[in-house]
C-alpha beads as a LAMMPS data file, in Angstrom:
LAMMPS data file: protein, C-alpha beads

117 atoms
116 bonds

1 atom types
1 bond types

-500.0 500.0 xlo xhi
-500.0 500.0 ylo yhi
-500.0 500.0 zlo zhi

Masses

1 110.0

Atoms # bond

1 1 1 -22.470 -104.278 -451.489
2 1 1 -22.609 -105.722 -454.929
3 1 1 -24.850 -108.774 -455.095
4 1 1 -23.215 -110.367 -458.122
5 1 1 -19.669 -111.682 -457.758
6 1 1 -16.835 -109.948 -459.635
7 1 1 -18.910 -107.811 -462.075
8 1 1 -22.153 -105.936 -461.785
9 1 1 -23.790 -102.930 -463.392
10 1 1 -25.775 -100.573 -461.183
11 1 1 -27.812 -97.580 -462.268
12 1 1 -27.953 -94.086 -460.820
13 1 1 -31.028 -91.901 -461.264
14 1 1 -30.666 -88.136 -461.154
15 1 1 -33.471 -85.598 -461.123
16 1 1 -33.153 -81.819 -461.260
17 1 1 -35.707 -80.583 -458.742
18 1 1 -36.109 -77.224 -460.497
19 1 1 -36.666 -78.493 -464.037
20 1 1 -37.907 -82.014 -463.387
21 1 1 -35.423 -83.309 -465.970
22 1 1 -34.041 -86.746 -465.237
23 1 1 -31.130 -88.840 -466.386
24 1 1 -30.012 -92.388 -465.715
25 1 1 -26.334 -93.389 -465.670
26 1 1 -24.922 -96.870 -465.514
27 1 1 -21.921 -97.699 -463.353
28 1 1 -19.929 -100.906 -463.704
29 1 1 -18.540 -102.440 -460.495
30 1 1 -15.593 -104.827 -460.664
31 1 1 -14.066 -106.745 -457.783
32 1 1 -10.827 -108.671 -457.950
33 1 1 -9.216 -111.121 -455.604
34 1 1 -6.247 -109.709 -453.703
35 1 1 -3.023 -111.201 -455.068
36 1 1 -1.408 -113.662 -452.686
37 1 1 2.145 -112.359 -452.664
38 1 1 5.012 -113.810 -450.674
39 1 1 7.666 -112.066 -448.596
40 1 1 11.029 -112.644 -450.252
41 1 1 14.152 -113.942 -448.608
42 1 1 16.572 -111.113 -447.753
43 1 1 19.066 -110.028 -450.396
44 1 1 22.569 -110.259 -448.969
45 1 1 25.945 -109.066 -450.255
46 1 1 29.337 -109.079 -448.580
47 1 1 30.641 -105.665 -447.547
48 1 1 34.253 -106.140 -448.622
49 1 1 35.206 -102.485 -448.211
50 1 1 33.305 -102.168 -444.877
51 1 1 31.321 -99.085 -445.870
52 1 1 27.864 -100.559 -445.188
53 1 1 26.887 -99.615 -448.735
54 1 1 26.433 -102.109 -451.576
55 1 1 24.628 -102.108 -454.944
56 1 1 21.658 -104.483 -455.121
57 1 1 19.399 -105.644 -457.953
58 1 1 16.050 -105.480 -456.164
59 1 1 14.213 -106.944 -459.153
60 1 1 15.747 -110.345 -458.337
61 1 1 12.991 -110.929 -455.738
62 1 1 10.072 -110.372 -458.128
63 1 1 9.633 -114.031 -459.131
64 1 1 9.661 -115.060 -455.474
65 1 1 7.168 -112.365 -454.439
66 1 1 4.806 -113.141 -457.325
67 1 1 5.097 -116.935 -457.331
68 1 1 1.383 -117.422 -456.490
69 1 1 0.064 -114.603 -458.686
70 1 1 -1.382 -115.203 -462.145
71 1 1 -1.148 -112.738 -465.035
72 1 1 1.818 -110.764 -463.743
73 1 1 2.640 -109.164 -467.112
74 1 1 0.537 -106.047 -466.543
75 1 1 1.455 -105.463 -462.889
76 1 1 3.317 -102.313 -461.931
77 1 1 6.075 -103.103 -459.428
78 1 1 7.654 -100.215 -457.535
79 1 1 10.206 -100.100 -454.742
80 1 1 10.225 -97.538 -451.927
81 1 1 12.615 -96.539 -449.138
82 1 1 9.882 -96.524 -446.492
83 1 1 6.424 -97.922 -445.784
84 1 1 4.659 -94.558 -445.861
85 1 1 6.121 -93.805 -449.282
86 1 1 4.866 -97.141 -450.614
87 1 1 1.395 -96.722 -449.090
88 1 1 0.996 -93.167 -450.393
89 1 1 2.907 -93.768 -453.639
90 1 1 5.133 -90.829 -452.716
91 1 1 7.533 -90.160 -455.611
92 1 1 10.082 -88.715 -453.177
93 1 1 10.529 -92.176 -451.651
94 1 1 10.431 -94.104 -454.935
95 1 1 13.552 -96.054 -455.863
96 1 1 13.944 -95.082 -459.509
97 1 1 16.523 -97.674 -460.522
98 1 1 15.798 -100.893 -458.594
99 1 1 18.238 -102.897 -460.743
100 1 1 21.152 -100.825 -459.375
101 1 1 20.000 -99.751 -455.942
102 1 1 22.742 -98.490 -453.641
103 1 1 21.877 -99.378 -450.067
104 1 1 21.708 -96.519 -447.606
105 1 1 22.674 -98.496 -444.518
106 1 1 23.377 -101.962 -443.206
107 1 1 20.246 -104.107 -442.651
108 1 1 17.920 -101.878 -444.665
109 1 1 14.252 -102.643 -445.430
110 1 1 12.872 -101.830 -448.873
111 1 1 9.109 -101.845 -449.528
112 1 1 7.503 -103.229 -452.679
113 1 1 4.247 -101.798 -454.049
114 1 1 2.410 -103.939 -456.622
115 1 1 -0.403 -102.331 -458.583
116 1 1 -2.783 -103.810 -461.140
117 1 1 -3.623 -100.908 -463.448

Bonds

1 1 1 2
2 1 2 3
3 1 3 4
4 1 4 5
5 1 5 6
6 1 6 7
7 1 7 8
8 1 8 9
9 1 9 10
10 1 10 11
11 1 11 12
12 1 12 13
13 1 13 14
14 1 14 15
15 1 15 16
16 1 16 17
17 1 17 18
18 1 18 19
19 1 19 20
20 1 20 21
21 1 21 22
22 1 22 23
23 1 23 24
24 1 24 25
25 1 25 26
26 1 26 27
27 1 27 28
28 1 28 29
29 1 29 30
30 1 30 31
31 1 31 32
32 1 32 33
33 1 33 34
34 1 34 35
35 1 35 36
36 1 36 37
37 1 37 38
38 1 38 39
39 1 39 40
40 1 40 41
41 1 41 42
42 1 42 43
43 1 43 44
44 1 44 45
45 1 45 46
46 1 46 47
47 1 47 48
48 1 48 49
49 1 49 50
50 1 50 51
51 1 51 52
52 1 52 53
53 1 53 54
54 1 54 55
55 1 55 56
56 1 56 57
57 1 57 58
58 1 58 59
59 1 59 60
60 1 60 61
61 1 61 62
62 1 62 63
63 1 63 64
64 1 64 65
65 1 65 66
66 1 66 67
67 1 67 68
68 1 68 69
69 1 69 70
70 1 70 71
71 1 71 72
72 1 72 73
73 1 73 74
74 1 74 75
75 1 75 76
76 1 76 77
77 1 77 78
78 1 78 79
79 1 79 80
80 1 80 81
81 1 81 82
82 1 82 83
83 1 83 84
84 1 84 85
85 1 85 86
86 1 86 87
87 1 87 88
88 1 88 89
89 1 89 90
90 1 90 91
91 1 91 92
92 1 92 93
93 1 93 94
94 1 94 95
95 1 95 96
96 1 96 97
97 1 97 98
98 1 98 99
99 1 99 100
100 1 100 101
101 1 101 102
102 1 102 103
103 1 103 104
104 1 104 105
105 1 105 106
106 1 106 107
107 1 107 108
108 1 108 109
109 1 109 110
110 1 110 111
111 1 111 112
112 1 112 113
113 1 113 114
114 1 114 115
115 1 115 116
116 1 116 117
């Protein structure tokens, strides 16, 4: 555990047992508070042609999700078709065009992954 909040430098000492040569490396540790995101209200569109498929702009929920988060400019926001894809950052489940996402079924859940690079 780091003993200094948010930033600390620790040092690693390495010694080659055969040669006796040593080297010291420094390692910076940074901790950040977890962003306090909010679950958005569902996006809803009327299904006038009764196909169960509509085109949504998923990015409309970003302000709501990030309302309690500071410094949102550098965040990477990605949308996924399933939880496992979002957790593993699986590109096969990534929604590539969230501004024009065509739903795959009625009452669908989309997962948002927010990353601070």
